[in-house]
Backbone bond lengths (Angstrom), bond angles and torsions (degrees), N, CA, C in turn:
res aa  C-N    CA-C-N  psi(-1)  N-CA   C-N-CA  omega(-1)  CA-C   N-CA-C  phi
1 M - - - 1.469 - - 1.531 111.34 -
2 Q 1.343 116.03 -24.79 1.458 119.79 -176.22 1.523 112.13 -63.52
3 S 1.328 117.19 -39.12 1.469 118.89 -178.88 1.529 111.31 -67.65
4 F 1.325 117.17 -30.62 1.468 120.81 175.35 1.527 109.92 -65.65
5 I 1.323 116.40 -46.25 1.460 120.96 -179.59 1.532 110.76 -63.36
6 Q 1.331 116.19 -40.84 1.466 119.57 178.70 1.527 111.20 -64.75
7 A 1.329 116.88 -40.53 1.468 120.67 -179.82 1.522 111.44 -65.45
8 L 1.324 116.67 -34.72 1.462 120.44 -179.90 1.529 111.70 -58.71
9 A 1.305 116.34 -31.02 1.467 120.85 -176.09 1.522 112.19 -65.17
10 T 1.331 117.31 -15.48 1.465 120.46 -176.65 1.523 113.31 -108.29
11 I 1.314 118.53 -5.94 1.469 118.85 -174.70 1.525 110.85 -74.98
12 E 1.324 114.16 146.40 1.460 122.13 173.34 1.524 107.61 -127.04
13 L 1.305 116.99 154.84 1.455 121.67 -177.20 1.519 110.36 -116.84
14 G 1.332 115.85 123.08 1.455 120.79 174.19 1.517 110.16 -104.82
15 D 1.320 115.83 -154.09 1.457 120.51 -179.34 1.527 112.68 -89.77
16 D 1.343 117.35 -28.76 1.461 120.79 -173.00 1.524 112.93 -83.49
17 A 1.329 114.72 151.78 1.462 121.68 173.23 1.526 108.71 -69.82
18 V 1.334 117.15 127.09 1.464 121.68 -177.34 1.529 110.07 -151.35
19 R 1.316 115.52 160.91 1.461 121.10 167.91 1.525 108.47 -84.13
20 L 1.312 115.44 133.53 1.462 121.63 -179.11 1.525 112.30 -102.04
21 F 1.327 116.06 -34.08 1.475 121.09 -179.20 1.519 107.80 -140.97
22 H 1.339 115.68 124.09 1.465 121.17 -175.66 1.528 109.74 -120.67
23 G 1.319 115.29 76.24 1.448 119.09 179.57 1.509 113.11 -60.45
24 R 1.313 117.06 -30.26 1.471 121.01 -177.07 1.526 112.32 -64.18
25 G 1.333 116.57 -16.29 1.455 119.06 178.67 1.515 113.60 -74.68
26 G 1.337 117.29 -8.71 1.456 120.92 174.62 1.513 115.22 83.30
27 H 1.329 118.25 8.93 1.471 120.50 -178.81 1.528 112.99 -90.79
28 Y 1.329 116.76 -4.60 1.467 120.71 -177.83 1.533 108.67 -124.94
29 A 1.317 115.12 98.27 1.467 120.91 -174.91 1.523 110.72 -57.03
30 G 1.310 115.73 131.85 1.454 121.85 177.64 1.513 114.41 83.12
31 C 1.339 116.98 -4.07 1.476 120.24 -178.29 1.533 111.54 -123.82
32 E 1.317 115.47 26.73 1.464 119.52 -178.37 1.525 112.88 -63.49
33 H 1.320 116.88 -16.08 1.467 121.19 -177.11 1.523 112.90 -92.96
34 L 1.328 118.57 -3.13 1.461 121.19 -171.77 1.534 112.92 -111.05
35 C 1.327 115.17 141.65 1.459 122.14 170.73 1.527 108.30 -138.83
36 L 1.318 116.13 151.06 1.461 121.33 176.28 1.522 107.89 -134.13
37 D 1.333 115.60 124.97 1.460 122.02 -178.17 1.518 110.30 -119.97
38 W 1.325 114.75 152.72 1.467 122.34 177.68 1.520 108.48 -113.22
39 F 1.307 115.77 104.94 1.454 122.78 170.94 1.526 105.71 -111.26
40 A 1.325 116.03 80.38 1.465 120.76 -172.03 1.541 110.97 -46.57
41 P 1.330 116.67 133.06 1.466 128.48 6.00 1.535 113.22 -97.76
42 V 1.345 117.46 34.09 1.467 121.31 -173.87 1.526 110.21 -123.20
43 L 1.329 116.19 135.40 1.457 122.27 168.83 1.520 108.46 -94.07
44 L 1.327 116.03 135.38 1.464 121.91 179.81 1.517 109.26 -116.99
45 L 1.330 117.13 115.20 1.457 123.50 175.37 1.524 107.91 -97.91
46 T 1.327 115.86 122.52 1.461 120.83 -178.95 1.518 109.49 -119.00
47 S 1.342 115.39 135.88 1.464 120.59 174.27 1.518 108.80 -125.33
48 F 1.317 115.79 138.90 1.458 121.18 -179.78 1.522 111.73 -100.28
49 T 1.327 116.35 4.53 1.464 122.23 167.01 1.523 106.55 -133.91
50 P 1.315 118.31 152.64 1.468 119.42 -178.86 1.522 110.74 -60.92
51 L 1.324 116.46 134.25 1.461 121.27 177.08 1.523 109.88 -94.95
52 A 1.330 115.84 130.46 1.461 119.89 172.54 1.521 109.12 -63.24
53 D 1.310 116.64 154.37 1.459 120.69 -177.74 1.528 111.91 -54.88
54 D 1.323 116.30 -40.90 1.465 120.37 -179.21 1.526 111.12 -64.53
55 D 1.343 116.26 -42.10 1.466 119.72 180.00 1.519 111.23 -66.99
56 L 1.326 116.45 -40.09 1.464 119.40 178.19 1.526 110.32 -64.01
57 A 1.316 116.34 -41.27 1.463 120.34 178.67 1.524 110.89 -63.85
58 T 1.336 116.92 -39.02 1.463 121.11 178.00 1.522 110.98 -62.91
59 C 1.339 116.40 -44.18 1.463 120.67 177.84 1.523 111.19 -61.80
60 Q 1.323 115.41 -44.69 1.460 119.77 -178.21 1.528 110.98 -63.26
61 Q 1.322 116.57 -42.36 1.467 120.11 179.91 1.530 111.23 -64.63
62 A 1.337 116.28 -40.35 1.462 120.06 -179.32 1.538 110.57 -67.11
63 I 1.326 116.56 -41.46 1.468 120.68 178.05 1.527 110.01 -64.21
64 A 1.332 116.33 -43.75 1.466 120.63 -179.77 1.529 111.18 -62.28
65 A 1.330 116.94 -38.00 1.460 120.55 -179.93 1.529 110.55 -66.33
66 R 1.332 116.75 -42.77 1.471 119.71 178.77 1.523 110.59 -66.82
67 W 1.326 116.22 -39.62 1.459 120.52 178.34 1.535 110.44 -59.90
68 Q 1.299 115.85 -44.31 1.467 120.52 -179.82 1.521 111.19 -61.63
69 A 1.344 115.39 -32.25 1.462 119.58 -179.06 1.525 112.35 -74.16
70 I 1.341 117.58 -33.69 1.468 119.27 -173.65 1.527 113.37 -108.43
71 R 1.333 117.85 -21.56 1.471 121.11 179.03 1.536 110.11 -135.07
72 P 1.310 117.54 59.37 1.470 119.80 -171.86 1.527 113.99 -64.14
73 D 1.312 116.59 -21.48 1.466 119.28 -176.42 1.523 112.98 -100.79
74 S 1.337 116.80 8.07 1.465 120.20 -177.98 1.516 110.62 -119.17
75 Q 1.324 115.67 151.12 1.466 121.66 177.01 1.516 110.28 -73.36
76 L 1.323 116.98 135.34 1.455 122.06 173.30 1.520 109.49 -80.19
77 N 1.334 115.46 123.44 1.465 121.77 172.64 1.526 107.06 -111.60
78 L 1.330 116.67 115.61 1.462 121.47 -173.39 1.522 110.45 -131.02
79 V 1.332 114.92 125.35 1.461 122.02 177.54 1.520 108.40 -115.38
80 Y 1.326 115.87 139.46 1.473 121.88 175.81 1.510 109.21 -114.04
81 Q 1.328 115.81 134.84 1.462 120.40 175.53 1.525 109.93 -132.41
82 Y 1.332 115.18 128.79 1.465 121.14 170.94 1.518 107.79 -101.80
83 R 1.321 116.22 131.49 1.464 121.53 -179.11 1.513 111.14 -123.39
84 S 1.308 115.83 140.33 1.460 121.61 164.23 1.517 106.17 -143.13
85 A 1.326 116.77 177.48 1.462 119.94 -176.64 1.525 111.91 -59.01
86 G 1.311 116.23 -33.23 1.450 118.44 -173.14 1.510 116.47 -107.35
87 E 1.341 117.59 -6.28 1.457 117.77 -176.02 1.521 111.48 -153.21
88 T 1.323 114.17 157.85 1.458 121.95 175.53 1.522 108.04 -138.14
89 F 1.312 115.81 131.18 1.465 121.42 176.70 1.518 107.78 -123.85
90 T 1.327 117.83 125.13 1.461 122.09 -176.23 1.517 110.11 -130.10
91 Q 1.340 116.42 135.55 1.459 119.60 176.80 1.524 110.67 -147.18
92 V 1.321 115.99 150.19 1.454 122.07 173.67 1.528 107.56 -84.24
93 L 1.325 116.27 117.20 1.462 120.52 179.69 1.521 111.75 -85.04
94 Q 1.313 116.00 -30.34 1.460 119.68 -174.68 1.522 109.01 -159.25
95 G 1.322 116.97 142.36 1.457 120.49 177.34 1.514 112.27 73.96
96 E 1.336 116.12 -140.16 1.462 120.83 -175.52 1.524 110.01 -154.46
97 V 1.334 114.73 167.20 1.461 121.77 177.42 1.528 107.70 -113.85
98 P 1.322 117.89 124.32 1.467 118.61 -178.65 1.523 111.35 -67.41
99 E 1.299 116.14 153.36 1.460 121.82 176.14 1.527 108.49 -139.94
100 P 1.320 119.91 114.51 1.459 124.61 1.41 1.532 111.88 -73.16
101 H 1.317 115.00 156.16 1.460 122.07 -178.66 1.527 107.65 -106.89
102 I 1.327 116.06 105.97 1.465 121.30 -176.37 1.524 108.86 -110.26
103 V 1.346 115.70 126.67 1.465 120.81 178.61 1.526 109.23 -118.67
104 S 1.325 115.80 167.64 1.462 120.63 -178.93 1.524 110.87 -121.92
105 E 1.334 114.94 155.36 1.465 122.52 174.05 1.523 108.00 -154.98
106 N 1.312 116.56 117.20 1.468 121.98 177.03 1.520 112.80 49.24
107 G 1.325 116.34 43.77 1.454 119.91 177.01 1.504 115.48 85.34
108 A 1.325 117.60 -2.71 1.467 121.57 176.80 1.523 109.47 -104.03
109 R 1.331 115.82 155.39 1.463 121.55 179.77 1.526 109.26 -119.74
110 F 1.331 115.54 139.42 1.466 121.05 -177.30 1.517 110.19 -138.30
111 Q 1.322 115.21 145.11 1.454 120.87 175.03 1.528 108.88 -89.27
112 V 1.329 117.55 130.67 1.463 121.83 179.08 1.522 109.61 -124.01
113 H 1.338 114.52 161.96 1.465 121.47 -177.38 1.528 108.36 -139.10
114 L 1.322 117.31 90.45 1.459 120.97 -174.49 1.521 112.51 -72.90
115 M 1.311 118.40 -22.03 1.460 121.34 -173.93 1.525 113.03 -92.99
116 R 1.340 117.10 0.21 1.456 120.84 -176.90 1.526 110.60 -111.94
117 G 1.299 117.84 91.96 1.460 120.95 172.63 1.515 114.23 67.34
118 Q 1.342 114.66 -159.95 1.462 121.05 -172.12 1.521 113.47 -90.69
119 N 1.325 118.01 -25.58 1.461 121.33 -178.04 1.523 109.02 -97.48
120 H 1.315 116.45 115.51 1.458 120.67 -168.92 1.527 113.84 -93.20
121 G 1.335 117.36 -4.88 1.456 119.88 178.33 1.509 114.29 109.92
122 L 1.333 117.73 -13.19 1.459 121.68 177.74 1.522 108.58 -150.78
123 F 1.337 116.34 116.13 1.461 120.89 179.17 1.528 108.57 -84.75
124 L 1.326 116.39 110.97 1.462 121.31 -171.92 1.528 112.74 -67.55
125 D 1.337 117.33 -29.31 1.463 118.95 -178.75 1.529 112.29 -71.39
126 M 1.343 117.60 -12.68 1.464 121.44 -178.77 1.530 112.50 -92.42
127 A 1.326 117.82 11.08 1.464 120.82 -176.57 1.527 112.27 -57.19
128 N 1.321 118.27 -41.09 1.469 120.28 -178.43 1.523 111.53 -69.85
129 G 1.327 116.97 -32.39 1.457 119.98 175.39 1.517 111.20 -64.22
130 R 1.331 116.06 -44.90 1.468 119.00 177.06 1.525 111.22 -62.75
131 E 1.328 116.44 -38.11 1.464 119.79 179.36 1.528 111.03 -66.21
132 W 1.334 117.41 -37.60 1.474 120.14 177.59 1.523 110.11 -62.97
133 V 1.322 116.67 -44.59 1.466 119.94 179.07 1.526 110.19 -62.04
134 R 1.322 116.91 -44.64 1.469 120.89 179.46 1.539 110.37 -57.80
135 A 1.316 116.92 -39.94 1.469 121.36 -175.93 1.522 113.26 -78.19
136 N 1.332 117.74 -15.48 1.470 119.99 -172.45 1.522 114.54 -123.15
137 A 1.327 117.60 9.36 1.463 120.30 -170.97 1.530 114.55 -95.75
138 R 1.306 119.34 -4.81 1.469 120.03 -173.39 1.529 111.71 -57.74
139 Y 1.340 115.23 127.81 1.470 124.29 179.12 1.530 112.90 63.59
140 K 1.318 117.13 17.93 1.469 120.40 -177.10 1.533 110.83 -102.93
141 K 1.351 114.12 156.33 1.465 120.97 168.32 1.523 106.69 -100.59
142 V 1.325 116.93 127.15 1.465 122.66 -170.78 1.526 109.89 -119.15
143 L 1.330 116.36 136.43 1.460 123.06 173.07 1.523 108.64 -111.45
144 N 1.312 115.85 122.81 1.463 122.21 -177.30 1.529 108.11 -112.14
145 L 1.340 116.23 99.13 1.461 121.78 -177.61 1.523 110.69 -91.43
146 F 1.341 115.92 143.11 1.468 121.72 -172.37 1.531 107.45 56.20
147 A 1.320 114.90 54.17 1.467 122.54 -165.24 1.518 113.08 -68.23
148 Y 1.365 118.12 -24.13 1.460 122.16 -178.91 1.533 108.96 55.37
149 T 1.331 119.71 -120.36 1.463 120.80 -178.73 1.536 112.18 -99.17
150 C 1.330 115.44 18.67 1.473 122.87 165.13 1.524 115.08 69.91
151 G 1.328 117.65 32.67 1.459 120.35 176.47 1.520 112.60 -60.35
152 F 1.331 117.10 -40.24 1.462 120.17 179.11 1.527 110.53 -65.04
153 S 1.315 117.30 -35.52 1.459 121.08 -179.69 1.517 111.25 -66.36
154 V 1.322 116.59 -44.71 1.465 120.45 176.58 1.526 109.87 -59.29
155 A 1.326 116.78 -44.46 1.466 120.49 179.80 1.526 111.12 -62.15
156 A 1.336 116.44 -41.41 1.461 120.30 -179.58 1.523 111.39 -63.11
157 L 1.326 117.03 -44.78 1.465 119.99 179.90 1.528 110.96 -67.58
158 Q 1.326 116.80 -35.60 1.465 118.76 174.67 1.524 111.08 -62.35
159 G 1.325 115.54 -31.84 1.461 120.26 179.56 1.515 114.16 -84.58
160 G 1.332 117.38 3.02 1.455 120.03 175.52 1.511 115.38 93.98
161 A 1.333 119.26 21.41 1.457 121.78 177.49 1.528 110.48 -61.38
162 D 1.326 116.31 145.35 1.462 120.80 176.62 1.522 111.11 -72.14
163 E 1.335 116.09 -39.48 1.461 120.25 -176.41 1.523 109.33 -160.15
164 V 1.335 116.23 147.44 1.461 121.79 174.77 1.529 108.79 -129.33
165 V 1.322 115.53 134.47 1.467 121.95 172.78 1.522 107.44 -109.12
166 N 1.334 116.55 118.42 1.460 122.37 178.59 1.521 109.30 -104.95
167 M 1.333 116.68 131.10 1.461 120.12 177.21 1.521 110.56 -131.94
168 D 1.335 115.68 131.74 1.465 122.09 177.84 1.525 107.69 -159.13
169 M 1.321 116.14 145.19 1.460 120.18 178.07 1.515 112.65 -67.72
170 S 1.320 117.30 -25.98 1.462 122.05 -176.04 1.523 111.15 -86.68
171 K 1.316 115.64 104.68 1.463 119.27 177.89 1.531 110.54 -67.42
172 G 1.336 117.19 -28.79 1.456 120.44 176.93 1.517 111.84 -63.75
173 A 1.346 116.24 -44.74 1.463 120.20 178.14 1.520 110.72 -64.01
174 L 1.339 116.77 -41.08 1.462 119.82 178.75 1.522 111.28 -65.31
175 G 1.342 116.69 -32.07 1.461 119.98 176.25 1.516 111.43 -61.65
176 I 1.336 116.04 -42.12 1.469 119.48 175.14 1.523 109.68 -66.52
177 G 1.339 116.19 -36.44 1.461 120.29 177.11 1.522 112.06 -59.36
178 K 1.326 116.51 -41.24 1.473 119.74 177.40 1.523 110.25 -62.06
179 Q 1.331 116.44 -41.79 1.463 120.22 177.63 1.527 110.77 -62.38
180 N 1.350 116.58 -39.10 1.469 119.72 178.32 1.530 111.21 -61.62
181 H 1.332 116.47 -37.87 1.465 118.79 177.47 1.524 110.89 -63.86
182 L 1.322 116.48 -43.80 1.463 120.18 179.97 1.529 111.08 -65.19
183 L 1.345 116.26 -37.08 1.466 120.13 177.33 1.523 111.76 -58.14
184 N 1.332 115.51 -29.76 1.460 120.89 -176.64 1.526 112.83 -102.96
185 G 1.331 115.77 12.29 1.462 119.87 174.37 1.507 115.43 82.44
186 F 1.340 117.61 17.09 1.462 120.78 -178.82 1.529 109.81 -107.15
187 S 1.322 115.81 98.86 1.462 120.48 177.62 1.525 111.64 -97.45
188 A 1.323 116.38 -3.45 1.465 121.81 178.36 1.527 108.05 -146.44
189 G 1.333 115.30 169.74 1.459 120.03 175.89 1.512 114.65 101.86
190 A 1.341 117.23 -9.19 1.466 119.98 -177.97 1.526 110.59 -132.14
191 R 1.323 115.48 142.93 1.460 122.75 171.73 1.522 107.87 -107.81
192 F 1.343 116.19 149.99 1.457 122.11 -179.48 1.522 108.23 -129.06
193 L 1.328 116.72 108.41 1.457 121.94 -174.26 1.525 109.95 -113.32
194 G 1.326 116.79 112.95 1.460 121.72 -179.44 1.514 111.97 -89.20
195 H 1.331 116.46 69.39 1.461 121.38 -174.36 1.529 111.27 -127.50
196 D 1.323 115.03 163.52 1.461 122.91 169.60 1.523 107.39 -76.99
197 I 1.301 116.12 117.27 1.463 120.58 -176.96 1.517 111.87 -54.85
198 F 1.322 117.35 -39.94 1.460 120.65 -174.81 1.525 113.07 -73.19
199 K 1.333 116.89 -7.44 1.463 120.96 176.33 1.524 111.25 -112.78
200 S 1.326 116.31 13.67 1.469 119.82 -170.36 1.521 113.67 -128.61
201 W 1.334 118.17 19.53 1.459 119.39 -176.01 1.525 111.41 -60.64
202 G 1.353 117.15 -39.66 1.458 120.43 -178.78 1.522 111.49 -60.75
203 K 1.319 116.39 -44.85 1.466 121.18 -179.89 1.522 110.77 -65.63
204 L 1.344 115.93 -43.63 1.458 119.48 -179.68 1.525 111.37 -63.56
205 K 1.327 116.02 -39.84 1.461 119.31 -179.48 1.530 110.40 -67.37
206 K 1.307 116.83 -38.32 1.462 121.14 -179.91 1.529 111.12 -63.29
207 L 1.329 116.67 -36.40 1.470 121.01 -179.20 1.526 112.53 -80.57
208 G 1.332 117.14 -13.61 1.456 121.48 -177.47 1.515 112.01 -87.19
209 P 1.355 117.73 -162.22 1.466 126.25 -0.51 1.531 111.82 -77.64
210 Y 1.329 114.67 166.03 1.457 120.94 -173.87 1.529 110.34 -114.94
211 D 1.320 114.48 143.55 1.464 120.21 177.58 1.528 111.43 -83.90
212 I 1.339 116.51 -28.80 1.464 122.21 177.52 1.526 107.87 -136.83
213 I 1.327 116.20 132.61 1.460 121.88 171.29 1.520 108.32 -121.94
214 V 1.316 116.23 131.35 1.455 122.09 173.87 1.525 107.67 -113.08
215 A 1.318 116.97 125.82 1.464 122.20 176.31 1.522 108.21 -121.44
216 D 1.311 115.58 110.22 1.471 121.26 -177.83 1.532 109.06 -127.64
217 P 1.338 116.53 70.21 1.466 119.85 -174.71 1.523 112.31 -80.21
218 P 1.343 116.78 159.80 1.461 118.81 168.83 1.519 108.41 -64.43
219 S 1.316 117.66 151.02 1.468 119.60 -177.33 1.525 111.85 -81.69
220 N 1.336 116.75 -29.55 1.463 118.99 -178.10 1.530 109.39 -156.39
221 Q 1.318 115.03 82.64 1.463 120.45 -179.45 1.514 108.13 -123.01
222 K 1.324 115.52 103.90 1.449 121.49 -175.01 1.519 110.60 -56.65
223 G 1.332 115.42 132.00 1.447 120.70 179.84 1.511 113.70 86.53
224 S 1.334 117.02 -5.75 1.457 120.53 -179.26 1.521 111.21 -125.87
225 F 1.350 116.45 -61.67 1.453 119.97 -174.44 1.511 109.81 -159.85
226 V 1.312 115.96 127.00 1.461 122.82 172.87 1.526 106.18 -123.27
227 A 1.325 116.39 114.33 1.464 121.19 -169.09 1.519 112.98 -55.15
228 T 1.328 117.98 -40.56 1.461 120.32 -174.29 1.523 113.30 -64.28
229 K 1.327 117.71 -23.79 1.470 118.55 179.33 1.527 114.11 -117.78
230 D 1.341 117.00 -22.02 1.464 119.57 -173.21 1.522 114.36 -100.84
231 Y 1.335 118.44 -22.46 1.468 118.56 -176.28 1.529 111.04 -62.59
232 V 1.322 116.57 -39.53 1.462 119.28 -178.51 1.527 110.88 -64.74
233 R 1.332 117.47 -33.17 1.467 121.02 177.51 1.524 110.56 -64.91
234 L 1.309 116.05 -36.50 1.462 121.22 178.17 1.530 110.86 -71.40
235 I 1.322 115.99 -48.95 1.468 121.40 -176.35 1.522 111.19 -58.67
236 R 1.317 116.14 -38.35 1.470 121.37 -176.44 1.532 111.88 -59.43
237 R 1.346 116.97 -30.15 1.457 120.16 -174.83 1.532 113.32 -94.11
238 L 1.314 117.94 -9.67 1.465 119.73 -173.59 1.527 114.52 -62.64
239 P 1.348 119.90 -42.58 1.467 118.11 -177.40 1.526 113.51 -57.20
240 E 1.332 117.90 -35.09 1.467 119.37 -178.13 1.531 112.41 -73.33
241 L 1.325 117.23 -13.23 1.456 121.05 178.69 1.523 112.64 -96.06
242 L 1.320 116.72 -13.28 1.466 121.57 -173.02 1.525 112.78 -93.40
243 A 1.336 116.06 144.07 1.456 121.50 167.63 1.528 108.93 -75.35
244 D 1.341 116.13 161.02 1.465 119.07 175.02 1.525 109.69 -54.85
245 N 1.323 115.90 134.95 1.469 123.47 -176.95 1.528 112.73 65.26
246 G 1.332 116.21 14.93 1.457 119.90 174.80 1.513 110.97 -67.03
247 E 1.323 116.22 154.28 1.464 120.91 -176.46 1.526 111.62 -119.75
248 V 1.331 114.29 153.15 1.465 121.91 -178.39 1.520 109.17 -128.86
249 L 1.324 115.70 136.91 1.462 121.06 165.33 1.519 107.53 -106.66
250 L 1.332 116.54 115.33 1.461 122.24 175.94 1.517 108.48 -101.66
251 C 1.326 116.60 121.33 1.457 121.62 -173.58 1.525 110.22 -112.17
252 L 1.316 116.40 142.09 1.459 121.39 -179.21 1.522 108.88 -148.28
253 N 1.319 115.65 119.69 1.463 119.75 -179.77 1.522 109.48 -121.01
254 A 1.320 114.77 66.15 1.459 122.33 178.72 1.520 107.72 -129.95
255 P 1.332 118.27 109.75 1.471 120.19 -176.28 1.522 113.58 -56.87
256 E 1.326 116.37 -28.57 1.468 119.70 -176.00 1.526 113.05 -82.88
257 L 1.349 117.66 -8.42 1.466 121.66 179.81 1.518 109.07 -116.09
258 D 1.331 116.83 127.71 1.457 120.24 -175.47 1.527 111.63 -100.73
259 T 1.336 115.94 -177.66 1.458 119.69 -179.61 1.521 111.69 -65.03
260 T 1.326 117.29 -30.32 1.463 120.30 178.60 1.520 110.83 -60.34
261 F 1.331 117.28 -39.48 1.467 121.46 177.27 1.526 110.25 -56.55
262 L 1.328 116.40 -50.33 1.462 120.11 -175.25 1.524 110.93 -71.15
263 R 1.311 117.56 -41.89 1.470 120.17 -179.69 1.524 111.44 -64.81
264 Q 1.329 117.32 -35.99 1.464 119.94 178.18 1.523 110.93 -67.96
265 Q 1.333 115.95 -38.07 1.468 119.66 178.34 1.533 110.39 -62.48
266 V 1.329 116.50 -41.99 1.465 119.65 178.39 1.525 110.40 -66.13
267 A 1.314 117.34 -44.74 1.467 120.93 -179.25 1.522 111.23 -59.50
268 D 1.321 116.76 -37.75 1.467 120.79 -178.23 1.523 112.84 -78.47
269 A 1.345 116.91 -41.35 1.461 120.42 -169.56 1.528 113.82 -99.43
270 A 1.344 117.83 -23.64 1.466 120.18 -177.45 1.525 109.97 -146.33
271 P 1.340 117.49 67.00 1.470 120.39 -175.95 1.529 113.51 -63.56
272 A 1.335 118.21 -14.40 1.468 119.93 177.56 1.521 111.67 -71.94
273 L 1.328 117.38 -13.94 1.457 121.00 178.13 1.526 109.43 -85.53
274 E 1.308 115.50 126.01 1.473 122.06 -178.67 1.525 109.69 -98.73
275 Y 1.329 115.95 126.82 1.465 120.55 178.15 1.523 110.13 -69.81
276 I 1.347 116.27 131.74 1.467 121.53 179.80 1.525 111.00 -107.28
277 E 1.338 116.87 -54.71 1.461 119.57 -175.35 1.526 110.07 -169.76
278 R 1.323 114.25 166.19 1.457 121.22 166.80 1.520 107.86 -104.70
279 L 1.325 117.16 125.51 1.456 120.12 178.51 1.527 109.93 -69.72
280 A 1.314 115.76 140.39 1.463 120.53 177.23 1.524 109.84 -70.77
281 N 1.327 116.27 147.40 1.455 121.00 173.08 1.529 109.77 -83.21
282 P 1.333 118.02 158.64 1.470 119.55 175.91 1.525 110.41 -55.90
283 P 1.333 118.04 145.89 1.468 121.33 -177.41 1.523 113.29 -53.45
284 A 1.322 117.80 -33.77 1.467 120.55 -178.46 1.518 112.08 -61.87
285 F 1.342 117.17 -22.39 1.463 121.07 -177.14 1.522 112.47 -99.45
286 M 1.333 116.93 20.77 1.458 121.38 177.65 1.522 110.67 -55.20
287 D 1.326 116.28 135.54 1.462 121.77 -174.65 1.525 109.22 -127.80
288 V 1.331 116.59 142.37 1.467 119.38 176.57 1.522 110.26 -63.73
289 S 1.322 116.86 -24.54 1.457 121.84 174.24 1.521 108.13 -125.88
290 E 1.330 116.52 96.48 1.458 120.33 -176.43 1.526 112.36 -59.32
291 E 1.327 116.78 -23.96 1.457 119.17 179.55 1.533 112.34 -70.41
292 K 1.327 116.34 -15.58 1.463 119.35 176.99 1.525 112.31 -90.47
293 S 1.329 116.36 -11.80 1.461 120.31 -177.50 1.529 109.96 -89.03
294 L 1.308 115.72 -179.14 1.463 121.48 179.31 1.526 110.40 -57.86
295 K 1.337 115.33 132.97 1.462 121.57 175.26 1.533 109.06 -109.33
296 V 1.325 117.44 124.67 1.457 122.38 174.37 1.523 106.78 -126.89
297 L 1.332 116.11 106.46 1.468 121.99 -175.15 1.522 110.12 -105.43
298 R 1.308 115.13 134.38 1.469 121.48 -178.61 1.519 110.26 -104.63
299 Y 1.324 115.45 130.26 1.473 122.78 179.50 1.521 109.46 -128.16
300 R 1.348 115.09 158.91 1.464 121.35 176.46 1.523 109.30 -133.30
301 L 1.334 115.25 140.00 1.452 120.76 174.73 1.521 108.74 -90.21
302 S 1.313 116.36 117.19 1.465 119.82 -179.92 1.518 110.08 -64.19
303 A 1.330 116.16 146.86 1.469 120.96 179.06 1.515 109.30 -59.52
304 Q 1.338 115.74 139.23 1.463 120.91 -179.18 1.523 109.76 -73.63
305 T 1.326 114.99 138.98 1.460 119.05 179.33 1.511 110.61 -108.63
């Protein structure tokens, strides 16, 4: 717990949603189970093992002390969440959570829900992926697969994309995605398709071809997508959806699967895709083993001859 308290002494709070403490990266001995995120105006403390009452109280006191030092005139809003594979427990420790809760990132605004389960509406480790799309989307047609709440789509339209097609099985997530577009002034330019991707190749091909495809699937979601068996099925179909020189971001957030797994799948199933680079993760998500952290691989389809 001491390394968490020491790290708190250096944190600063800006306007954007960010990770402040990433114990899971393994750089803080004894605190591998703890993370602290800033979803202004709320701090979110997450533990991946149950915290004893004394430890939780120690964390809360340390956070409150740092808050008093940097925001003495503002109310501390602090939420605690315990996560495990089978359960999530969330409580407000101090202050309150606004509703609706709107946060910002690089000039974009997103609605988040800290009190509803493990997925809050914006994956903070994907910030660089969204920034890449924003920087490369001008005049492009973009396909956003496993779109969730459509952060990539908002980024693409901010970057000047001509059109974005969002597809996700969860109509609820897409509903929040539509709200995110409106929050950012986009009432047109995006489609929202609540379909099973693996049953929709014909529709996707008809709407294409695409200059950029983003695939950010869950790594292990029963009934939806299991990376070890389903990623290759997805990769195999990507070349037929891409325009010449079209680019793909393949995302994988499974600590047990490394970049070699994903690169081998592409080499076997879609050799026409040329590997370009792995995008760096935000500095806050630095990991002692980068292969356990989020993988975002960029590929390009060579022009057909």
